[in-house]
Structures are given as C-alpha cells and as structure tokens.
C-alpha positions as CSV (number, residue, x, y, z in Angstrom):
1,M,5.5,-18.9,-19.2
2,L,3.6,-20.8,-16.4
3,R,6.1,-19.6,-13.8
4,M,5.4,-16.0,-14.7
5,L,1.6,-16.3,-14.0
6,P,1.7,-15.8,-10.2
7,I,3.3,-12.4,-10.5
8,I,0.9,-11.4,-13.3
9,F,-2.2,-12.2,-11.3
10,L,-0.8,-10.7,-8.0
11,A,0.4,-7.5,-9.7
12,F,-3.0,-6.9,-11.2
13,A,-4.7,-7.6,-7.8
14,L,-2.4,-5.1,-6.1
15,F,-2.4,-2.2,-8.6
16,T,-5.4,-2.3,-10.9
17,G,-8.1,0.1,-10.3
18,P,-10.7,2.4,-12.0
19,S,-10.0,4.1,-15.3
20,T,-9.4,7.5,-13.7
21,A,-5.9,8.1,-12.4
22,A,-5.5,7.1,-8.7
23,P,-3.7,9.2,-6.2
24,I,-0.1,8.1,-5.6
25,E,0.1,7.4,-1.9
26,G,2.6,4.6,-1.6
27,G,2.7,0.8,-2.1
28,F,3.2,-2.6,-0.5
29,G,1.0,-1.5,2.4
30,L,3.3,1.4,3.2
31,K,2.1,5.0,2.9
32,L,4.1,8.1,2.1
33,G,3.9,10.9,4.7
34,T,3.3,8.5,7.6
35,I,5.6,7.9,10.6
36,L,7.8,4.8,10.6
37,N,8.1,2.9,13.9
38,T,11.9,2.6,13.9
39,E,11.8,0.5,17.1
40,S,9.8,-2.2,15.4
41,S,11.4,-5.6,14.8
42,L,10.2,-5.2,11.2
43,A,12.5,-2.2,10.5
44,E,16.3,-2.4,10.4
45,K,18.5,0.7,9.8
46,V,20.8,0.5,6.7
47,D,24.2,2.0,7.1
48,G,26.2,3.6,4.3
49,F,23.5,6.1,3.2
50,S,23.7,9.9,3.7
51,N,20.0,9.9,4.5
52,T,18.1,7.9,7.1
53,V,17.2,4.6,5.5
54,F,15.5,1.4,6.9
55,Q,15.1,-2.0,5.4
56,V,11.5,-3.1,6.3
57,K,9.1,-6.0,6.0
58,P,6.0,-4.4,4.4
59,P,2.4,-5.4,5.2
60,A,1.6,-6.2,1.6
61,P,4.8,-7.3,-0.2
62,L,4.8,-7.8,-4.0
63,K,5.5,-11.5,-4.8
64,G,9.1,-12.1,-5.9
65,F,10.4,-8.7,-4.6
66,E,12.8,-9.6,-1.7
67,H,14.0,-6.2,-0.4
68,Y,12.1,-3.1,0.7
69,T,13.6,0.1,2.0
70,V,12.0,3.3,3.3
71,Y,13.7,6.7,3.4
72,V,12.6,8.8,6.4
73,T,13.2,12.2,7.8
74,P,15.9,12.2,10.5
75,I,13.8,13.4,13.5
76,S,10.1,12.6,13.0
77,H,10.9,9.5,10.8
78,T,8.3,10.6,8.3
79,I,8.4,8.3,5.2
80,Y,9.2,10.2,2.0
81,Q,10.4,7.4,-0.2
82,I,9.6,3.7,-0.5
83,K,11.6,1.3,-2.7
84,A,11.2,-2.3,-3.6
85,I,13.8,-4.3,-5.6
86,R,13.9,-7.8,-7.1
87,K,16.9,-9.3,-8.7
88,Y,16.9,-12.0,-11.5
89,E,19.1,-14.7,-12.9
90,L,18.0,-13.8,-16.5
91,L,17.6,-10.4,-18.0
92,E,14.7,-11.8,-20.1
93,D,12.7,-12.6,-16.9
94,A,13.4,-9.1,-15.5
95,Q,12.2,-7.6,-18.8
96,T,9.0,-9.6,-18.7
97,D,8.2,-8.5,-15.2
98,F,9.1,-4.9,-15.9
99,E,6.7,-4.7,-18.8
100,I,3.9,-6.3,-16.8
101,L,4.3,-4.1,-13.8
102,N,4.7,-1.0,-15.9
103,E,1.4,-1.8,-17.6
104,V,-0.3,-2.2,-14.2
105,L,1.1,1.2,-13.1
106,A,0.0,2.8,-16.3
107,R,-3.6,1.5,-15.8
108,K,-3.7,2.8,-12.3
109,Y,-1.9,6.1,-12.5
110,G,-2.4,7.2,-16.1
111,K,0.1,9.3,-18.1
112,K,3.8,8.4,-17.7
113,E,7.1,10.1,-18.4
114,T,9.7,7.8,-20.0
115,T,12.5,9.6,-18.3
116,N,14.1,9.3,-14.9
117,R,13.3,12.8,-13.8
118,S,10.3,13.5,-11.6
119,K,8.4,16.6,-10.4
120,T,9.2,15.4,-6.9
121,G,13.0,15.1,-7.3
122,T,15.8,14.0,-9.6
123,K,17.7,10.8,-9.2
124,A,21.3,11.4,-8.0
125,Y,22.7,8.6,-10.0
126,V,21.2,7.2,-13.3
127,P,23.2,4.3,-14.8
128,D,23.6,4.2,-18.5
129,N,21.8,0.9,-18.9
130,E,18.7,1.8,-16.9
131,K,15.3,2.0,-18.5
132,G,12.3,3.3,-16.7
133,S,9.0,5.1,-16.5
134,T,7.8,7.7,-14.0
135,Y,4.2,8.5,-13.1
136,D,3.7,11.9,-11.5
137,S,1.1,13.6,-9.4
138,K,1.2,17.0,-7.8
139,E,2.6,15.7,-4.5
140,S,4.2,12.4,-5.3
141,S,5.5,10.0,-8.0
142,V,6.2,6.4,-8.7
143,N,9.1,5.1,-10.8
144,I,9.6,1.7,-12.2
145,S,13.1,0.9,-13.6
146,I,15.0,-2.1,-15.0
147,F,18.7,-2.5,-14.7
148,K,20.9,-4.9,-16.7
149,G,23.4,-5.3,-13.8
150,R,27.1,-4.4,-13.1
151,N,26.5,-0.7,-12.9
152,I,25.4,0.2,-9.4
153,R,27.7,2.0,-7.0
154,Q,28.8,-0.5,-4.3
155,F,28.9,1.8,-1.3
156,N,27.4,-0.6,1.2
157,R,26.4,-4.2,1.8
158,Y,22.8,-3.5,0.7
159,T,23.7,-2.3,-2.8
160,H,26.5,-4.8,-3.2
161,E,23.9,-7.6,-3.3
162,Y,22.5,-6.3,-6.5
163,S,25.5,-5.1,-8.4
164,D,25.9,-8.1,-10.7
165,S,22.3,-9.0,-11.3
166,P,19.5,-7.8,-13.6
167,R,16.9,-6.2,-11.4
168,V,13.7,-4.3,-11.3
169,S,12.9,-1.5,-8.8
170,I,9.7,0.3,-7.9
171,T,10.1,3.6,-6.1
172,Y,7.4,5.8,-4.6
173,R,8.5,9.4,-3.7
174,S,6.7,12.2,-1.9
175,N,7.4,15.9,-2.2
176,L,8.5,16.3,1.4
177,R,11.8,17.9,0.5
178,S,11.1,21.0,2.7
179,L,10.4,18.9,5.7
180,L,13.5,16.8,5.1
181,E,15.7,19.9,4.9
182,R,14.1,21.5,8.0
183,E,14.7,18.3,10.1
184,K,18.3,18.0,8.8
185,K,19.0,21.6,9.8
186,E,17.4,21.0,13.2
187,L,19.5,17.9,13.7
188,R,22.7,19.8,12.8
189,K,21.8,22.4,15.4
190,R,21.1,19.8,18.1
191,N,24.5,18.2,17.3
192,S,26.2,21.5,17.5
193,D,24.5,22.4,20.8
194,A,25.5,19.0,22.2
195,G,29.1,19.6,21.1
196,N,29.2,23.1,22.7
197,N,27.7,21.7,25.9
198,R,30.4,19.1,26.0
199,E,33.1,21.7,25.7
200,T,31.5,23.8,28.5
201,R,31.5,20.8,30.8
202,I,35.2,20.1,30.0
203,R,36.1,23.7,30.9
204,D,34.1,23.6,34.1
205,A,35.8,20.3,35.1
206,Q,39.3,21.7,34.3
207,S,38.9,24.4,36.9
208,S,38.5,21.7,39.6
209,L,40.7,18.9,38.5
C-alpha cells in the first residue's frame, strides 16, 4: 500500500479542484487547441499512424506514466488529442491506479459516461477487455481506460511495447474534427499540385533532352 501513496497524492494535486465541473482543456501541462512545436527536442514523430502523432515530454507529467503522445492536425500542428499511458507488471496495481485516477477525474469534471463513446468522437478500436469512463463537455472530453493486456493491435513499435502488459491510459480529446478534415484536404491538394508540377517539369525537360 505504501508504494501506491505517491501516485495518490500527486493525482489529487494535479486534478482536484472546486465542486463545480471544471472545463476540459487538457492535461499534463499540455493544452488542447494549442500549436505543438514539432521542431522541439521534446517532440518526436511516431511512424505507423494514419494521423500525425508525436511522442512528447510534457511540462507536468503524471508520476508513473512513462509515455505521452499528442495528435496534431497535419498543417498547423494544432493539438486535438493528448494521451498518456502507463504499463504495469500486475493487473491489481493497474486496477488500483485506475480507480484512484477515475475518482480524481470525477471530482474535477463531474458526470461521467461509463462507455467508450464520446460527444467528441468514437474510438476506432475498442478491445473486449477494456473498461473505462468518459467525461464530456461541449467542446472536449477526457477518457480513462484500463486494459488487461494482449489485445492491442501491434501496428508499430510504440503500440508493441504495451501489447502484453496491463495498462492505464488517459486521453483528452478536442472537437476539432472539422479543422482536421480541412487540413487533410488541403494537404492532399498540395501533394496533388506538387505531383502535377513534377510531371510538367518532366515534359518540359523531355523536349530538350
């Protein structure tokens, strides 16, 4: 029990607040809707995702949570999702932390939904041994989930590290879907224009070579 006390005290220091529900703006010193400095030494791009994802070192990490990722829009690098993950040797320890942190979130953000759906989006993949709670506001949400292990899709090095371990994740999401889609569309247009320009230069060169 003594080894669990540090995370209990730190969690309450990070998340507890007044009795009224607080706005969901982000966590770990990172704020949804802000611009990520992708050139910083504290941000490393993670390959293998269809979206633009960076592993980061946050300003205010939660004790025990080793890995933090942010999802950003592809052009402006606006943060629309923040995720922290901790893996455990024992499922019992993961369950204890999950219950403590879930209580902290409940005290700060109020009413929760005990499902994995959110007003700000739906998880693309929900393992059958996941348990979680989602706290919603109009513009954003935060989800805390516990996984028993051996059920995550191993599509890159980052997720492979967690596939066999019990783990707890905390995910903040912002309703920036429209901005994300606009920037994806603009990026596709830029890539198309670049491809057309390349073909034009090839045709021009062919006439002289």
